[in-house]
Backbone of each chain as ProteinMPNN parsed JSONL, in Angstrom:
{"seq_chain_A": "MLFRSEDEIDIWRQSEGRARGAVLALPQVWDLSRRWYGDRLAASFRGRTAAGAIQIFQALGLKDGFWTVPPS", "coords_chain_A": {"N_chain_A": [[0.819, -1.137, 0.01], [0.385, 2.297, -0.707], [1.598, 4.948, 0.938], [1.733, 8.379, 2.306], [3.646, 9.169, 4.277], [5.314, 8.107, 7.191], [3.879, 8.289, 9.49], [1.346, 8.119, 8.537], [1.425, 5.457, 7.817], [1.567, 4.225, 10.416], [-0.874, 5.059, 11.383], [-2.697, 3.585, 9.751], [-1.832, 0.985, 10.213], [-2.56, 0.661, 12.949], [-5.282, 1.06, 12.91], [-6.038, -1.048, 11.492], [-4.899, -3.186, 12.898], [-2.577, -4.195, 12.359], [0.748, -5.714, 12.062], [4.015, -4.039, 11.676], [5.34, -4.241, 8.489], [7.525, -4.268, 5.899], [8.998, -1.256, 4.646], [9.412, 0.735, 1.807], [10.824, 3.356, -0.012], [9.211, 5.111, -2.726], [11.027, 5.399, -4.994], [12.877, 3.298, -4.519], [11.134, 1.222, -4.904], [10.574, 1.498, -7.57], [13.001, 0.957, -8.566], [13.056, -1.937, -7.786], [10.891, -2.957, -9.197], [11.879, -2.607, -11.841], [13.793, -4.532, -11.898], [12.597, -6.727, -11.235], [10.476, -7.119, -12.921], [11.222, -6.551, -15.446], [11.859, -8.625, -17.327], [9.625, -9.993, -17.742], [7.97, -10.21, -20.117], [9.628, -11.613, -21.778], [10.009, -14.313, -24.117], [11.493, -16.273, -22.988], [11.012, -16.499, -20.403], [10.501, -18.205, -17.525], [9.466, -18.044, -14.844], [10.296, -16.801, -11.612], [13.212, -17.79, -10.181], [14.232, -19.093, -6.828], [17.022, -18.292, -6.431], [17.295, -16.318, -8.436], [15.512, -14.406, -7.204], [16.746, -13.867, -4.828], [19.163, -12.704, -5.668], [18.162, -10.257, -6.853], [16.897, -9.006, -4.552], [19.166, -8.741, -2.946], [20.844, -7.04, -4.43], [19.454, -4.719, -4.108], [19.874, -4.164, -1.56], [18.148, -5.318, 0.157], [18.252, -7.213, 2.755], [17.343, -8.003, 5.078], [15.324, -10.225, 7.306], [12.776, -10.085, 6.398], [12.792, -10.255, 3.715], [13.63, -12.639, 3.095], [14.09, -15.581, 0.961], [12.219, -18.284, 0.293], [13.006, -21.738, -0.47], [13.03, -22.724, -4.043]], "CA_chain_A": [[-0.05, -0.059, -0.021], [1.154, 3.527, -0.776], [1.181, 6.148, 1.871], [2.678, 9.782, 2.093], [4.33, 9.344, 5.475], [5.537, 6.937, 8.229], [2.744, 8.66, 10.353], [0.167, 7.451, 8.023], [1.568, 3.944, 7.951], [1.185, 3.932, 11.718], [-2.378, 5.127, 11.521], [-3.254, 2.513, 9.109], [-1.485, -0.227, 11.063], [-3.293, 0.656, 14.315], [-6.699, 0.938, 12.551], [-6.243, -2.492, 10.902], [-4.405, -4.224, 13.797], [-1.6, -5.029, 11.625], [2.157, -5.465, 12.492], [4.751, -3.278, 10.715], [6.028, -4.914, 7.659], [8.78, -3.411, 5.284], [8.581, 0.116, 4.025], [10.391, 1.258, 0.716], [10.461, 4.674, -0.8], [8.824, 4.799, -4.032], [12.026, 5.217, -5.985], [13.302, 2.079, -4.29], [10.217, 0.195, -5.581], [10.726, 1.478, -8.953], [14.197, -0.106, -8.848], [12.639, -3.334, -7.626], [9.988, -3.197, -10.267], [12.519, -2.828, -13.011], [14.586, -5.798, -11.915], [11.657, -7.879, -11.076], [9.36, -7.342, -13.998], [11.761, -6.117, -16.584], [11.976, -9.695, -18.206], [8.382, -10.63, -17.558], [7.408, -10.487, -21.334], [10.425, -12.379, -22.435], [9.735, -15.604, -24.403], [12.283, -17.341, -22.208], [10.708, -16.332, -18.887], [9.845, -19.283, -16.831], [9.159, -17.776, -13.456], [11.442, -16.32, -10.979], [13.77, -18.862, -9.228], [14.649, -18.56, -5.55], [18.387, -17.645, -6.606], [17.061, -15.064, -8.925], [14.944, -13.551, -6.232], [17.722, -13.37, -3.799], [19.92, -11.829, -6.42], [17.595, -8.994, -6.983], [16.789, -8.305, -3.295], [20.494, -8.432, -2.355], [21.247, -5.884, -5.31], [18.787, -3.55, -3.624], [20.176, -3.984, -0.138], [17.064, -5.893, 0.932], [18.797, -8.351, 3.168], [16.8, -8.54, 6.425], [14.574, -11.375, 7.403], [11.503, -9.769, 5.639], [13.03, -10.509, 2.231], [14.141, -14.104, 2.959], [13.348, -16.254, -0.162], [12.094, -19.912, 0.475], [13.609, -22.603, -1.769], [12.115, -22.991, -5.203]], "C_chain_A": [[0.864, 1.264, 0.021], [0.696, 4.552, 0.194], [2.125, 7.331, 1.668], [3.722, 9.878, 3.187], [4.368, 8.14, 6.363], [4.308, 7.15, 9.102], [1.546, 7.949, 9.839], [0.218, 5.936, 8.087], [1.122, 3.45, 9.385], [-0.295, 4.011, 12.086], [-3.022, 4.04, 10.96], [-2.962, 1.059, 9.729], [-2.414, -0.286, 12.318], [-4.936, 0.489, 13.893], [-6.996, -0.348, 11.976], [-5.706, -3.57, 11.795], [-3.364, -4.955, 13.139], [-0.171, -4.67, 12.148], [2.879, -4.697, 11.342], [5.479, -4.317, 9.757], [7.238, -4.32, 7.153], [8.192, -2.255, 4.533], [9.753, 0.464, 3.21], [9.878, 2.546, 0.293], [10.053, 4.335, -2.125], [9.916, 4.688, -5.169], [12.755, 3.9, -5.803], [12.489, 0.89, -5.011], [10.196, 0.4, -7.042], [11.917, 0.775, -9.366], [13.848, -1.572, -8.892], [11.943, -3.696, -8.717], [10.876, -3.374, -11.483], [13.28, -4.198, -13.019], [13.699, -6.931, -11.998], [10.903, -8.263, -12.294], [10.043, -7.034, -15.43], [11.945, -7.295, -17.776], [10.588, -10.45, -18.259], [7.782, -11.015, -19.018], [8.375, -11.359, -22.267], [9.971, -13.787, -22.882], [10.278, -16.632, -23.494], [11.808, -17.374, -20.829], [9.969, -17.589, -18.369], [9.617, -19.134, -15.435], [10.391, -17.269, -12.976], [11.949, -17.393, -9.898], [14.173, -17.982, -7.902], [16.04, -17.79, -5.68], [18.166, -16.316, -7.346], [16.512, -13.916, -8.033], [16.001, -13.008, -5.282], [18.637, -12.337, -4.423], [19.394, -10.397, -6.476], [17.345, -8.306, -5.548], [18.139, -7.869, -2.697], [21.044, -7.123, -3.155], [20.596, -4.599, -4.684], [18.982, -3.41, -2.126], [19.083, -4.459, 0.682], [17.36, -7.281, 1.456], [18.238, -8.761, 4.601], [15.876, -9.722, 6.194], [13.31, -11.4, 6.448], [11.647, -10.37, 4.256], [13.637, -11.99, 2.092], [13.322, -14.864, 1.951], [13.455, -17.715, 0.305], [12.65, -20.49, -0.686], [12.53, -22.731, -2.888], [11.478, -24.433, -5.107]], "O_chain_A": [[1.909, 1.307, 0.67], [-0.468, 4.95, 0.233], [3.136, 7.266, 0.969], [4.661, 10.657, 3.017], [3.519, 7.254, 6.269], [3.701, 6.135, 9.444], [0.823, 7.273, 10.57], [-0.765, 5.249, 8.363], [0.428, 2.444, 9.534], [-0.859, 3.257, 12.878], [-3.914, 3.499, 11.613], [-3.786, 0.144, 9.71], [-2.97, -1.346, 12.605], [-5.699, -0.188, 14.582], [-8.161, -0.746, 11.963], [-5.972, -4.748, 11.557], [-3.223, -6.168, 13.291], [0.095, -3.554, 12.594], [2.422, -4.705, 10.199], [6.178, -5.193, 10.266], [8.018, -3.846, 7.979], [7.124, -2.28, 3.923], [10.891, 0.516, 3.677], [8.676, 2.806, 0.242], [10.506, 3.323, -2.661], [9.725, 3.975, -6.154], [13.241, 3.362, -6.798], [12.983, -0.104, -5.543], [9.8, -0.528, -7.747], [11.924, 0.067, -10.373], [14.218, -2.33, -9.788], [12.282, -4.733, -9.288], [10.607, -4.344, -12.192], [13.364, -4.882, -14.039], [13.932, -7.933, -12.673], [10.705, -9.421, -12.66], [9.419, -7.269, -16.465], [12.141, -6.987, -18.952], [10.533, -11.527, -18.852], [7.144, -12.063, -19.117], [7.988, -11.769, -23.361], [9.525, -14.492, -21.977], [9.686, -17.68, -23.237], [12.206, -18.278, -20.094], [8.876, -17.907, -18.838], [9.569, -20.176, -14.78], [11.413, -17.241, -13.661], [11.266, -17.784, -8.951], [14.37, -16.77, -7.811], [16.183, -16.728, -5.073], [18.749, -15.299, -6.97], [16.919, -12.755, -8.073], [16.081, -11.81, -5.011], [18.882, -11.269, -3.861], [20.117, -9.447, -6.176], [17.587, -7.106, -5.422], [18.26, -6.825, -2.056], [21.638, -6.243, -2.533], [21.184, -3.519, -4.756], [18.304, -2.601, -1.491], [19.014, -4.079, 1.851], [16.949, -8.311, 0.922], [18.665, -9.756, 5.187], [15.666, -10.164, 5.064], [12.885, -12.396, 5.863], [10.698, -10.931, 3.71], [14.073, -12.404, 1.017], [12.091, -14.859, 1.989], [14.508, -18.262, 0.634], [12.774, -19.885, -1.751], [11.328, -22.826, -2.643], [10.699, -24.822, -5.977]]}, "seq_chain_B": "MTPRDRDWRIRRFIYTDWLRSGQAPRESAIAREFGLSRRDAGLALQRLHEAHALVLQKASGEILMAHPLSAIPTDYRVTVDGLCLFANCAWDSLGIPAMLGGDALIEARHPLNGDQMQYAIVGGELQGAGLVHFARPFRHWYDDIVDT", "coords_chain_B": {"N_chain_B": [[1.895, -30.121, -10.464], [3.879, -29.505, -13.241], [4.395, -26.812, -15.503], [3.892, -27.208, -18.779], [5.53, -26.929, -21.986], [3.719, -25.99, -23.902], [2.01, -24.666, -22.094], [3.567, -22.462, -21.314], [3.614, -21.063, -23.605], [0.928, -20.276, -23.551], [0.806, -18.767, -21.299], [2.196, -16.619, -22.525], [0.482, -15.887, -24.405], [-1.65, -14.969, -22.856], [-0.755, -12.518, -21.632], [-0.126, -11.132, -23.924], [-2.595, -10.758, -25.236], [-4.081, -9.442, -23.156], [-2.672, -7.182, -22.765], [-3.227, -6.034, -25.168], [-6.132, -5.765, -25.173], [-6.836, -4.855, -22.804], [-8.107, -6.398, -20.973], [-8.156, -9.413, -19.063], [-7.721, -12.524, -20.744], [-10.469, -14.854, -21.119], [-10.963, -18.294, -20.007], [-12.258, -19.689, -21.997], [-11.537, -18.262, -24.105], [-8.864, -18.7, -24.456], [-8.848, -21.521, -24.832], [-10.014, -21.627, -27.365], [-8.032, -20.168, -28.783], [-5.83, -21.893, -28.627], [-6.904, -24.296, -29.674], [-7.875, -26.125, -27.89], [-9.779, -28.219, -25.561], [-12.249, -26.816, -23.228], [-11.608, -28.142, -20.731], [-8.927, -28.876, -20.884], [-7.736, -26.47, -21.444], [-8.253, -25.32, -18.987], [-6.775, -27.024, -17.287], [-4.229, -26.455, -17.996], [-4.116, -23.79, -17.198], [-4.374, -24.117, -14.471], [-2.023, -25.463, -13.997], [-0.147, -23.489, -14.459], [-0.866, -21.674, -12.536], [-0.224, -23.204, -10.215], [2.428, -23.102, -10.551], [2.972, -20.482, -9.711], [2.889, -18.688, -11.9], [0.777, -17.426, -12.777], [-2.441, -16.201, -11.261], [-5.21, -17.867, -10.113], [-8.903, -17.177, -10.058], [-10.706, -18.395, -7.323], [-13.267, -19.471, -7.289], [-14.297, -19.423, -10.082], [-12.097, -20.301, -11.644], [-11.229, -18.612, -13.547], [-8.701, -16.155, -14.795], [-7.304, -14.259, -12.249], [-4.952, -12.799, -11.59], [-2.105, -11.819, -13.474], [0.907, -11.223, -12.71], [2.2, -8.176, -13.353], [-0.435, -7.583, -13.47], [-3.828, -7.075, -12.774], [-6.966, -8.651, -12.956], [-9.23, -7.576, -12.094], [-10.699, -4.554, -10.938], [-8.711, -2.37, -8.995], [-7.154, -0.463, -6.339], [-5.154, 0.673, -7.778], [-4.623, 2.147, -10.579], [-3.402, 2.077, -13.846], [-2.416, 3.834, -16.586], [-1.286, 3.431, -19.846], [-0.155, 4.397, -22.891], [-2.772, 5.197, -23.416], [-4.189, 2.894, -22.792], [-6.069, 1.481, -20.247], [-5.175, -0.221, -17.238], [-5.185, -2.236, -14.43], [-3.374, -2.737, -11.438], [-2.082, -5.115, -9.063], [-1.063, -4.186, -6.7], [0.861, -1.559, -4.877], [3.514, -1.884, -5.609], [3.296, -3.45, -7.88], [2.101, -1.62, -9.473], [4.083, 0.012, -10.514], [5.459, -2.05, -11.642], [4.096, -2.481, -14.044], [4.844, -0.46, -15.967], [7.476, -1.042, -15.821], [7.668, -3.572, -16.977], [6.833, -3.109, -19.464], [8.438, -1.208, -20.36], [8.032, 1.548, -20.913], [6.27, 4.744, -20.818], [4.01, 5.639, -18.084], [1.066, 6.572, -16.516], [-0.072, 6.655, -13.092], [-2.62, 6.298, -11.009], [-3.526, 6.2, -7.751], [-5.425, 5.022, -5.094], [-5.707, 6.452, -1.842], [-5.067, 4.618, 0.975], [-6.124, 5.32, 3.521], [-7.937, 7.658, 3.318], [-8.986, 7.674, 0.799], [-8.29, 9.594, -0.916], [-6.937, 10.497, -4.219], [-3.806, 9.705, -5.428], [-1.144, 10.584, -7.496], [1.342, 9.346, -9.62], [4.153, 8.908, -11.862], [5.764, 7.395, -14.617], [8.087, 8.597, -16.709], [9.914, 8.592, -19.527], [11.696, 6.652, -18.389], [11.984, 7.436, -15.95], [11.012, 7.963, -12.513], [8.398, 10.012, -11.502], [7.361, 11.403, -8.8], [6.456, 10.791, -5.205], [6.496, 8.695, -2.17], [5.705, 6.218, 0.143], [5.959, 2.732, 0.335], [4.351, 0.305, 1.98], [4.788, -2.979, 2.801], [3.027, -5.685, 3.616], [3.237, -8.555, 4.436], [5.937, -10.731, 5.057], [8.207, -11.855, 2.541], [8.404, -14.579, 2.109], [6.173, -15.48, 2.783], [4.319, -14.614, 0.942], [2.748, -16.198, -0.911], [1.1, -17.528, 0.735], [-1.182, -16.227, 0.936], [-1.853, -14.466, -1.604], [-3.174, -12.221, -2.405], [-3.206, -10.619, -0.194], [-0.694, -9.107, 0.3]], "CA_chain_B": [[2.024, -30.186, -11.811], [4.89, -28.7, -13.686], [3.912, -26.417, -16.692], [4.464, -27.843, -20.058], [6.038, -25.995, -23.066], [2.591, -25.107, -24.291], [1.418, -23.893, -21.024], [4.239, -21.138, -21.296], [3.054, -20.223, -24.701], [-0.336, -19.884, -23.261], [1.092, -17.745, -20.526], [2.672, -15.543, -23.413], [-0.846, -15.325, -25.205], [-2.429, -14.306, -21.831], [-0.076, -11.238, -21.432], [-0.17, -10.316, -25.229], [-4.084, -10.426, -25.436], [-4.465, -8.528, -22.009], [-2.141, -5.886, -23.062], [-4.025, -5.457, -26.357], [-7.435, -5.499, -25.051], [-6.995, -4.289, -21.5], [-8.859, -7.158, -20.149], [-7.647, -10.719, -19.017], [-8.59, -13.417, -21.588], [-11.256, -15.809, -20.426], [-10.593, -19.683, -20.262], [-12.798, -20.049, -23.234], [-10.899, -17.619, -25.329], [-7.618, -19.355, -24.489], [-9.098, -22.721, -25.347], [-10.031, -21.313, -28.875], [-6.793, -19.925, -29.491], [-4.901, -23.065, -28.675], [-7.415, -25.381, -30.279], [-8.17, -27.103, -26.738], [-11.105, -28.291, -24.899], [-12.217, -26.105, -22.01], [-10.952, -28.833, -19.652], [-7.47, -28.858, -21.091], [-7.425, -25.051, -21.117], [-8.349, -25.036, -17.533], [-5.7, -27.654, -16.698], [-3.034, -25.606, -18.341], [-4.061, -22.582, -16.288], [-4.101, -24.759, -13.087], [-0.537, -25.797, -13.804], [0.457, -22.212, -14.45], [-1.143, -21.25, -11.153], [0.535, -23.815, -9.193], [3.891, -22.677, -10.664], [2.856, -18.99, -9.565], [3.031, -17.92, -13.04], [-0.511, -16.544, -12.7], [-3.292, -16.63, -10.05], [-6.767, -18.043, -10.542], [-9.967, -17.028, -9.117], [-11.006, -19.701, -6.706], [-14.669, -19.963, -7.726], [-14.491, -19.604, -11.44], [-11.136, -20.877, -12.337], [-10.674, -17.762, -14.437], [-7.562, -15.533, -14.447], [-7.278, -13.184, -11.394], [-3.619, -11.984, -11.7], [-0.988, -12.331, -14.156], [1.71, -10.199, -12.146], [1.777, -7.193, -12.309], [-1.721, -7.139, -13.804], [-4.918, -7.557, -12.145], [-8.27, -8.739, -13.885], [-10.381, -6.926, -11.481], [-10.407, -3.113, -10.505], [-7.968, -2.192, -7.818], [-6.901, 0.95, -5.984], [-4.019, 1.173, -8.524], [-4.961, 2.211, -12.084], [-2.149, 2.437, -14.555], [-2.726, 4.126, -17.939], [-0.232, 3.235, -20.851], [-0.594, 4.579, -24.211], [-4.409, 5.147, -23.557], [-4.862, 1.757, -22.136], [-6.224, 1.385, -18.743], [-4.826, -1.427, -16.678], [-5.158, -2.319, -13.079], [-2.199, -3.286, -10.875], [-2.363, -5.744, -7.924], [-0.596, -3.475, -5.43], [1.676, -0.517, -5.202], [4.666, -2.284, -6.259], [2.851, -3.913, -9.293], [1.602, -0.488, -10.374], [5.342, 0.341, -11.139], [5.74, -3.264, -12.443], [3.651, -2.506, -15.399], [5.769, 0.331, -16.844], [8.811, -1.851, -15.919], [7.482, -4.77, -17.883], [6.477, -2.719, -20.908], [9.527, -0.32, -20.732], [7.324, 2.69, -21.396], [5.72, 5.731, -19.71], [2.724, 5.34, -17.5], [0.62, 7.367, -15.341], [-0.504, 5.856, -12.141], [-3.586, 6.757, -10.051], [-3.775, 5.2, -6.594], [-6.324, 5.601, -4.052], [-5.142, 6.454, -0.588], [-5.733, 3.571, 1.811], [-6.937, 6.031, 4.859], [-8.97, 8.659, 3.065], [-9.533, 7.525, -0.452], [-7.661, 10.593, -1.906], [-6.257, 10.053, -5.266], [-2.526, 10.038, -5.545], [-0.608, 10.293, -8.867], [2.883, 9.295, -9.891], [4.257, 8.647, -13.243], [7.063, 7.03, -15.216], [8.437, 9.23, -17.956], [11.341, 8.319, -19.946], [12.231, 5.741, -17.465], [12.306, 8.001, -14.595], [9.812, 8.069, -11.648], [7.91, 11.452, -11.065], [6.315, 11.325, -7.61], [6.959, 10.335, -3.956], [5.573, 8.085, -1.251], [6.209, 5.069, 0.953], [5.058, 1.488, 0.285], [4.381, -0.716, 3.064], [4.687, -4.38, 2.438], [2.508, -6.346, 5.154], [3.621, -9.841, 4.687], [7.177, -11.185, 4.531], [8.159, -12.382, 1.196], [8.34, -15.988, 2.152], [4.6, -15.747, 2.982], [3.401, -14.057, -0.033], [1.792, -16.995, -1.502], [0.064, -17.967, 1.637], [-2.498, -15.352, 0.624], [-1.298, -13.619, -2.557], [-4.098, -11.087, -2.407], [-3.065, -9.904, 0.943], [0.806, -8.919, 0.47]], "C_chain_B": [[2.956, -29.098, -12.416], [4.387, -28.089, -15.176], [4.669, -26.966, -17.786], [4.932, -26.644, -20.971], [4.752, -25.119, -23.52], [2.062, -24.09, -23.378], [2.241, -22.435, -21.056], [3.88, -20.264, -22.386], [1.655, -19.765, -24.395], [-0.218, -18.613, -22.406], [1.312, -16.349, -21.449], [1.358, -14.833, -23.891], [-1.526, -14.44, -24.09], [-2.062, -12.728, -21.782], [-0.398, -10.407, -22.798], [-1.582, -9.879, -25.362], [-4.506, -9.468, -24.411], [-3.925, -7.242, -22.475], [-2.517, -5.203, -24.405], [-5.41, -4.874, -26.045], [-7.722, -4.775, -23.766], [-7.691, -5.206, -20.473], [-8.17, -8.56, -20.205], [-8.554, -11.747, -19.904], [-9.36, -14.457, -20.773], [-10.681, -17.2, -20.876], [-10.995, -20.131, -21.692], [-12.107, -19.498, -24.444], [-9.467, -18.326, -25.508], [-7.809, -20.833, -25.114], [-9.243, -22.645, -26.854], [-8.975, -21.059, -29.505], [-5.79, -20.884, -29.701], [-5.597, -24.399, -29.265], [-7.564, -26.548, -29.083], [-9.505, -27.108, -26.228], [-10.989, -27.33, -23.628], [-11.45, -26.675, -20.844], [-9.56, -28.757, -19.73], [-6.952, -27.551, -20.967], [-7.255, -24.892, -19.612], [-7.257, -25.831, -16.784], [-4.461, -26.959, -16.855], [-2.939, -24.426, -17.397], [-3.652, -22.93, -14.805], [-2.569, -24.973, -12.966], [0.241, -24.335, -13.72], [0.321, -21.593, -13.045], [-0.376, -21.87, -10.123], [2.01, -23.528, -9.278], [4.002, -21.107, -10.33], [3.258, -18.117, -10.714], [1.796, -17.011, -13.236], [-1.384, -16.978, -11.474], [-4.73, -16.631, -10.456], [-7.758, -17.531, -9.719], [-10.413, -18.247, -8.633], [-12.399, -20.234, -7.08], [-14.792, -20.223, -9.067], [-13.504, -20.219, -12.184], [-10.604, -19.781, -13.473], [-9.605, -16.907, -13.846], [-7.897, -14.452, -13.332], [-6.226, -12.159, -11.41], [-2.737, -12.668, -12.705], [0.052, -11.161, -13.774], [2.305, -9.504, -13.383], [0.231, -6.932, -12.554], [-2.776, -7.725, -13.024], [-6.209, -7.607, -13.075], [-9.305, -8.002, -13.27], [-9.829, -5.557, -10.997], [-9.842, -3.077, -9.196], [-7.871, -0.843, -7.439], [-5.675, 1.372, -6.826], [-4.359, 0.868, -10.007], [-3.709, 2.676, -12.842], [-2.656, 2.652, -16.014], [-1.427, 4.195, -18.87], [-0.643, 3.458, -22.089], [-2.082, 4.565, -24.375], [-5.084, 4.009, -22.983], [-4.982, 1.614, -20.671], [-6.038, -0.06, -18.208], [-4.925, -1.4, -15.121], [-3.987, -3.252, -12.457], [-2.741, -4.064, -9.523], [-2.094, -4.953, -6.586], [0.356, -2.251, -5.895], [2.913, -0.815, -6.043], [4.348, -2.748, -7.801], [2.447, -2.604, -10.166], [2.954, 0.224, -11.012], [5.926, -0.859, -11.976], [5.266, -3.304, -13.818], [4.408, -1.573, -16.395], [7.101, -0.468, -16.961], [8.834, -2.951, -16.952], [7.445, -4.258, -19.229], [7.666, -1.807, -21.289], [9.022, 0.876, -21.384], [6.782, 3.699, -20.425], [4.53, 5.189, -19.256], [2.313, 6.426, -16.561], [-0.275, 6.573, -14.489], [-1.551, 6.613, -11.133], [-4.03, 5.925, -9.103], [-4.655, 5.912, -5.685], [-5.756, 5.39, -2.647], [-5.8, 5.583, 0.369], [-6.616, 4.27, 3.057], [-7.993, 6.895, 4.333], [-9.516, 8.626, 1.641], [-9.078, 8.692, -1.494], [-7.003, 9.812, -3.018], [-4.799, 10.68, -5.162], [-1.938, 9.745, -6.903], [0.881, 10.154, -8.771], [2.957, 8.766, -11.181], [5.823, 8.083, -13.55], [7.12, 7.791, -16.52], [9.926, 9.26, -18.329], [12.228, 7.547, -19.116], [12.447, 6.364, -16.302], [10.96, 8.244, -13.746], [9.655, 9.708, -11.378], [6.86, 11.069, -9.837], [7.148, 10.681, -6.466], [6.0, 9.44, -3.226], [6.344, 6.928, -0.708], [5.243, 3.949, 0.675], [5.27, 0.719, 1.319], [3.923, -2.1, 2.502], [4.328, -5.083, 3.764], [2.939, -7.611, 5.33], [5.023, -10.067, 4.2], [7.284, -11.935, 3.282], [7.881, -13.95, 1.087], [6.692, -16.427, 2.417], [3.558, -15.169, 2.028], [2.168, -14.894, -0.636], [0.987, -17.916, -0.701], [-1.244, -17.346, 1.192], [-1.837, -14.286, -0.252], [-2.056, -12.137, -2.656], [-3.829, -10.069, -1.302], [-1.426, -9.768, 1.109], [1.14, -7.588, 1.06]], "O_chain_B": [[2.807, -27.914, -12.114], [3.989, -28.914, -15.998], [5.883, -27.164, -17.75], [4.688, -25.482, -20.645], [4.711, -23.888, -23.521], [1.73, -22.949, -23.698], [1.634, -21.384, -20.847], [3.811, -19.039, -22.292], [1.234, -18.812, -25.051], [-0.887, -17.601, -22.615], [0.774, -15.269, -21.204], [1.131, -13.625, -23.834], [-1.921, -13.306, -24.362], [-2.912, -11.843, -21.876], [-0.836, -9.257, -22.79], [-1.805, -8.69, -25.591], [-5.327, -8.624, -24.773], [-4.668, -6.266, -22.575], [-2.193, -4.052, -24.701], [-5.821, -3.801, -26.487], [-8.766, -4.133, -23.646], [-7.844, -4.863, -19.3], [-7.64, -8.908, -21.261], [-9.781, -11.817, -19.835], [-8.833, -14.891, -19.749], [-10.032, -17.312, -21.916], [-10.265, -20.792, -22.431], [-12.061, -20.055, -25.541], [-8.994, -18.487, -26.633], [-6.936, -21.276, -25.86], [-8.682, -23.473, -27.571], [-8.763, -21.522, -30.625], [-5.005, -20.864, -30.649], [-4.961, -25.45, -29.334], [-7.385, -27.737, -29.345], [-10.291, -26.176, -26.402], [-9.917, -27.08, -23.076], [-10.776, -25.978, -20.085], [-8.932, -28.574, -18.687], [-5.846, -27.38, -20.453], [-6.252, -24.4, -19.096], [-6.827, -25.373, -15.726], [-3.674, -26.868, -15.913], [-1.877, -24.096, -16.871], [-2.868, -22.295, -14.1], [-1.957, -24.682, -11.939], [1.167, -24.161, -12.928], [1.279, -21.07, -12.474], [0.109, -21.201, -9.211], [2.759, -23.661, -8.31], [5.026, -20.5, -10.644], [3.839, -17.04, -10.583], [1.884, -15.936, -13.829], [-1.096, -17.956, -10.784], [-5.336, -15.7, -10.987], [-7.448, -17.426, -8.533], [-10.535, -19.184, -9.422], [-12.577, -21.45, -7.154], [-15.393, -21.255, -9.364], [-13.797, -20.692, -13.282], [-9.661, -20.07, -14.209], [-9.484, -16.834, -12.624], [-8.861, -13.731, -13.59], [-6.428, -10.951, -11.286], [-2.637, -13.893, -12.778], [0.057, -10.165, -14.498], [2.823, -10.138, -14.303], [-0.33, -6.093, -11.85], [-2.627, -8.874, -12.608], [-6.454, -6.689, -13.858], [-10.314, -7.782, -13.939], [-8.643, -5.433, -10.69], [-10.395, -3.689, -8.282], [-8.454, -0.005, -8.127], [-5.175, 2.462, -6.547], [-4.388, -0.238, -10.546], [-3.055, 3.631, -12.421], [-3.254, 1.747, -16.597], [-0.562, 5.028, -18.596], [-1.545, 2.729, -22.503], [-2.611, 4.004, -25.334], [-6.282, 4.014, -22.698], [-3.981, 1.636, -19.955], [-6.682, -0.991, -18.69], [-4.681, -0.305, -14.616], [-3.721, -4.356, -12.932], [-3.756, -3.648, -8.964], [-2.79, -5.069, -5.577], [0.576, -2.004, -7.081], [3.274, -0.123, -6.995], [5.063, -2.436, -8.754], [2.487, -2.604, -11.396], [2.821, 0.964, -11.986], [6.753, -0.676, -12.869], [5.821, -3.979, -14.685], [4.566, -1.931, -17.562], [7.728, -0.546, -18.018], [9.808, -3.213, -17.657], [7.982, -4.901, -20.131], [7.896, -1.64, -22.487], [9.578, 1.237, -22.421], [6.863, 3.451, -19.222], [3.973, 4.315, -19.921], [3.124, 7.09, -15.915], [-1.155, 5.876, -14.993], [-1.119, 7.572, -10.493], [-4.803, 5.004, -9.369], [-4.661, 7.131, -5.514], [-5.366, 4.276, -2.298], [-6.997, 5.738, 0.607], [-7.663, 3.768, 3.464], [-9.048, 6.861, 4.966], [-10.386, 9.422, 1.286], [-9.435, 8.714, -2.672], [-6.573, 8.671, -2.847], [-4.587, 11.861, -4.885], [-2.234, 8.677, -7.441], [1.555, 10.771, -7.947], [1.98, 8.2, -11.672], [6.816, 8.309, -12.858], [6.239, 7.619, -17.363], [10.863, 9.757, -17.704], [13.44, 7.764, -19.127], [13.195, 5.773, -15.523], [9.946, 8.681, -14.291], [10.581, 10.474, -11.11], [5.762, 10.535, -9.989], [8.247, 10.154, -6.638], [4.82, 9.388, -3.573], [7.499, 6.697, -1.065], [4.019, 4.072, 0.733], [6.432, 0.428, 1.601], [2.883, -2.284, 1.87], [5.047, -5.112, 4.763], [3.07, -7.919, 6.514], [5.347, -9.674, 3.079], [6.349, -12.686, 3.005], [7.259, -14.472, 0.162], [6.2, -17.541, 2.241], [2.336, -15.186, 2.178], [1.014, -14.503, -0.813], [0.331, -18.852, -1.16], [-2.279, -18.009, 1.119], [-1.313, -13.304, 0.272], [-1.47, -11.098, -2.96], [-4.143, -8.884, -1.408], [-0.911, -10.343, 2.068], [2.314, -7.28, 1.262]]}, "name": "protein", "num_of_chains": 2, "seq": "MLFRSEDEIDIWRQSEGRARGAVLALPQVWDLSRRWYGDRLAASFRGRTAAGAIQIFQALGLKDGFWTVPPSMTPRDRDWRIRRFIYTDWLRSGQAPRESAIAREFGLSRRDAGLALQRLHEAHALVLQKASGEILMAHPLSAIPTDYRVTVDGLCLFANCAWDSLGIPAMLGGDALIEARHPLNGDQMQYAIVGGELQGAGLVHFARPFRHWYDDIVDT"}
């Protein structure tokens, strides 16, 4: 979900009773999108492997437990 | 069930048809396109679903998502070359121009007050700001892909 500020995220979490997840700034999400979806229409695309997902997350510095990738 | 080569061609057709028409193709259209029975088309979609290559609607078996596209209206509307598409989430709203490699205008509904928020991709550059909250850890996304 897209918010304007951390305060808005906290208000939403409290109203929904949700734990805090991961928060990325929109430019980071654009970087993530380009890496994740840039090859989606390629004829050779056969899904994202665990190794491929790890590579993308690590390239963007997403290394904490939230972004842990389960085995394929 | 592992997708077969034809299943991946079906997947390609789904994206091509969707990006031409603005709507997810129905199972019947996929069956016609590939000369399949409805049952075999449905089985192909099910194999792609199990491979996380798309997401099917539980009740009808029709396509719900082919990431980053949503078959039903959502809070993230993406306009590309005059074509209106819906994204599954904030990430996917940027996934559409990333996938297409083109410009896009994105209109998002604010989760607290319903205000419209706009951002865009122009010439490969993001115009706009905001914070995206991801609720579920990545390893749990496919526990409930609608609630990530």
